[in-house]
N, C-alpha and C positions, 0 to 999 in steps of 0.2 A: 840957793834955796834947797833945803833938805827935802827929799821926796822918798817915801816908802809906799810902794804900790803892790798890794797883795792880790793874788789871783789863784784860781784853781779850785775854789770851793764849789759846792753843788749839793745835789741830793743823792744819797746812796743808801742802799739797804744795809741792815746790820750784817757785819762780816765783810763788807766791801772795803775798797781802798780809794784814796784820793792823794794827789800830790799838790801841795800848796807851794806857791812861789812868792817871793818878795823882792821885787826889783827896786834897787836903791840908787840914789844919786845925790850929789850935793855934799858929800863927805867922803873921807878916805875909808872905804868899806873894810879893807883888810886890817885896819888899825882898831876896829871895834869888835868887842864881844856882842853877839846878837842873840835875841830872845824871841820866842813865840809866847804869846799869852792868848787867852780866850775869855769870852764873856757871854753869859746867858742874860737875857733881859731881866732886869730887876735884881741882879746879883753883881758882886764885885768882880774885878779882874782876877783870873786864875792863871798862875804861872804854869806853862806847859814844858818848855825846854829852853836850854841855853847852849850856845856853842862859843867857845873862846876863840881868840885870834890864833891860837895854836891847835884849833879843832878839837879841844877837849869838850866833851858833851855831857850834859846832865839832863835828867828827866824827872817830872813829877811821878809819884808812885802810881797814879791813875793811868798813865800812858806808857810807862816803861815797858819795853818789850814789844810794843805795838807801833810806836811812832819812832821815826828817825829824822833827826835834824842834820842838815849839811849846808855847806856854803861853797860857792864858786867865786873866788876873789877876782878872777879874770872877767867875770860877767857882773860883778857887784850884786850878786843875787844870793838870797837865802832861801832854803827849801825846808819843807816838812813833809815827809812821807807818812801818811796815815794808813795803817793796815788794821784789819780786824776791827773795824769801827763798831761802836756801840751806840745805842740811843742816847746815852748820857754824854757822848762827845758832841752832840748838837750844840753849836755856839757860833758866835762871830769870832774869827781868828785874826789876830793882829801880830805884826812883826814890829820890833823896836830895837834900838840900840839898848843894851842891857842897862846902862847907867843913866839913860835919858828917858824922861817921861813920854815925850812925843812918840806917837805911833801912826801907822797908816790908817787908811779908811776901813780896812778889814775885808775879809771874804767869808761869806756865810757857808757853814757846813751843816747840813741837815741829814740826820741818820734816822730813817724810819722805814717800816715795812708797809 
């Protein structure tokens, strides 16, 4: 059974930082490109960042330079470091295998003063 369990979200003031984690199981993690997406209630999914199996990374324009995606294949875990957070980063954040629709239950990030 494939499992993707996100954690690390929370409330933070603008300019603050968070580190999200996505613990995976049920598939060969190192063989998959992995992606973070986010969603605000009432809006569609927004792509945030992707890391390939060779650790090539890409970012949306809205987060580039502030967020950093990484992976630890030994721990089957995906990470997203969120720095210099803005109110518009408030969303539910999900991890997924890039080419697969299925995602985890998400972790909420709220940025407000």
